[in-house]
C-alpha positions as CSV (number, residue, x, y, z in Angstrom):
1,M,-2.5,-71.9,-252.1
2,A,-3.1,-71.8,-248.6
3,V,-5.5,-70.3,-246.1
4,H,-4.3,-70.4,-242.4
5,G,-4.2,-68.4,-239.2
6,K,-4.5,-68.9,-235.4
7,D,-8.2,-68.3,-235.6
8,A,-8.8,-70.8,-238.4
9,S,-11.8,-73.0,-238.4
10,M,-13.5,-75.8,-240.4
11,T,-16.9,-77.3,-240.9
12,I,-17.7,-80.6,-242.7
13,G,-21.5,-80.5,-243.2
14,S,-22.9,-79.4,-239.8
15,L,-19.7,-80.6,-237.7
16,S,-17.6,-77.8,-236.4
17,I,-13.8,-78.3,-235.9
18,G,-11.9,-76.0,-233.7
19,G,-8.2,-75.6,-232.9
20,V,-7.8,-76.8,-236.5
21,S,-4.9,-77.1,-238.5
22,Y,-5.3,-77.9,-242.2
23,R,-3.7,-77.8,-245.6
24,Y,-5.0,-78.1,-249.2
25,N,-3.9,-77.9,-252.7
26,V,-5.5,-77.2,-255.9
27,T,-4.1,-79.7,-258.4
28,Y,-4.3,-79.9,-262.3
29,P,-3.4,-83.5,-263.2
30,T,-1.7,-83.6,-266.7
31,V,-2.1,-85.8,-269.8
32,D,1.0,-86.5,-271.9
33,A,0.2,-85.5,-275.4
34,S,3.6,-86.2,-276.9
35,V,4.0,-87.9,-280.2
36,F,7.0,-89.7,-281.9
37,G,9.4,-87.1,-283.2
38,D,8.8,-84.5,-280.5
39,A,12.0,-83.1,-278.9
40,W,10.3,-82.3,-275.6
41,Q,7.3,-83.8,-273.6
42,F,4.0,-82.1,-274.3
43,N,1.4,-81.9,-271.6
44,Y,-2.4,-80.8,-271.5
45,A,-3.8,-79.6,-268.1
46,G,-6.6,-81.7,-266.7
47,L,-9.4,-80.5,-264.6
48,P,-8.8,-78.8,-261.3
49,A,-9.2,-80.7,-258.0
50,V,-8.8,-80.0,-254.3
51,E,-7.1,-82.2,-252.0
52,G,-6.2,-81.7,-248.3
53,S,-5.7,-82.9,-244.9
54,F,-6.9,-81.6,-241.3
55,E,-6.7,-82.1,-237.6
56,G,-8.4,-80.5,-234.7
57,F,-10.9,-80.8,-231.9
58,V,-14.6,-81.6,-232.4
59,I,-16.9,-78.8,-231.2
60,G,-20.4,-79.9,-229.9
61,A,-21.8,-83.2,-230.4
62,F,-20.1,-85.6,-232.9
63,P,-22.7,-87.0,-235.3
64,G,-21.0,-90.3,-235.4
65,A,-20.6,-90.4,-239.1
66,I,-19.7,-88.1,-242.0
67,L,-22.0,-88.6,-245.0
68,A,-20.0,-88.4,-248.2
69,P,-19.8,-86.1,-250.0
70,A,-20.1,-83.2,-247.6
71,T,-19.6,-79.5,-248.0
72,V,-16.2,-78.6,-246.4
73,T,-15.5,-75.0,-245.4
74,L,-12.2,-73.7,-244.4
75,N,-12.1,-70.4,-242.8
76,G,-8.5,-68.6,-242.3
77,G,-7.9,-66.4,-239.4
78,N,-6.7,-63.9,-242.1
79,G,-10.3,-63.7,-243.6
80,G,-9.7,-66.1,-246.5
81,S,-11.9,-69.0,-247.2
82,A,-12.4,-72.0,-249.4
83,S,-15.6,-74.1,-249.6
84,G,-16.9,-76.8,-251.7
85,P,-18.2,-80.5,-251.9
86,A,-15.8,-83.2,-250.9
87,Y,-15.4,-86.8,-249.9
88,V,-14.1,-86.8,-246.4
89,F,-12.1,-89.7,-244.8
90,A,-11.6,-89.0,-241.0
91,G,-10.9,-90.7,-237.9
92,V,-11.8,-89.8,-234.3
93,S,-9.7,-90.3,-231.1
94,T,-10.6,-89.9,-227.5
95,A,-8.9,-90.2,-224.2
96,V,-10.3,-89.9,-220.7
97,N,-8.1,-86.7,-220.0
98,D,-8.5,-85.0,-223.5
99,A,-10.9,-83.5,-225.9
100,V,-12.4,-85.4,-228.8
101,R,-9.9,-85.1,-231.6
102,I,-10.6,-85.6,-235.4
103,S,-8.2,-85.9,-238.3
104,G,-8.4,-86.9,-241.8
105,T,-8.2,-86.1,-245.5
106,F,-10.5,-84.8,-248.2
107,K,-10.9,-84.8,-251.9
108,S,-13.1,-82.5,-254.0
109,T,-16.1,-83.8,-255.8
110,G,-17.3,-80.6,-257.6
111,A,-16.5,-77.0,-257.9
112,W,-15.0,-75.0,-255.1
113,T,-15.2,-71.3,-254.3
114,F,-12.2,-69.2,-252.9
115,S,-12.2,-65.8,-251.4
């Protein structure tokens, strides 16, 4: 499941990220429920989770820290969106001749909505 587009945007709490490229996956961990005598492995699906990565430019003032968990909102240029609480692990890089860049990963810590 992917939401993408040339006009994509992302927010982490009140921090806006532009020129963003991101990827996320909805995962369902599995639990092996096989027993002796089964001919095939039998798995139960666990609870859903969202994991992803991102990189882009900081728009406006950088708050200096991202409090976890934060609400992550992903808006695709095609009109789709995904949003929910997540732990964010991010790094910021700067250069004299470039914009402030941010990149990192996120992992859900509650229910997400998709549209």
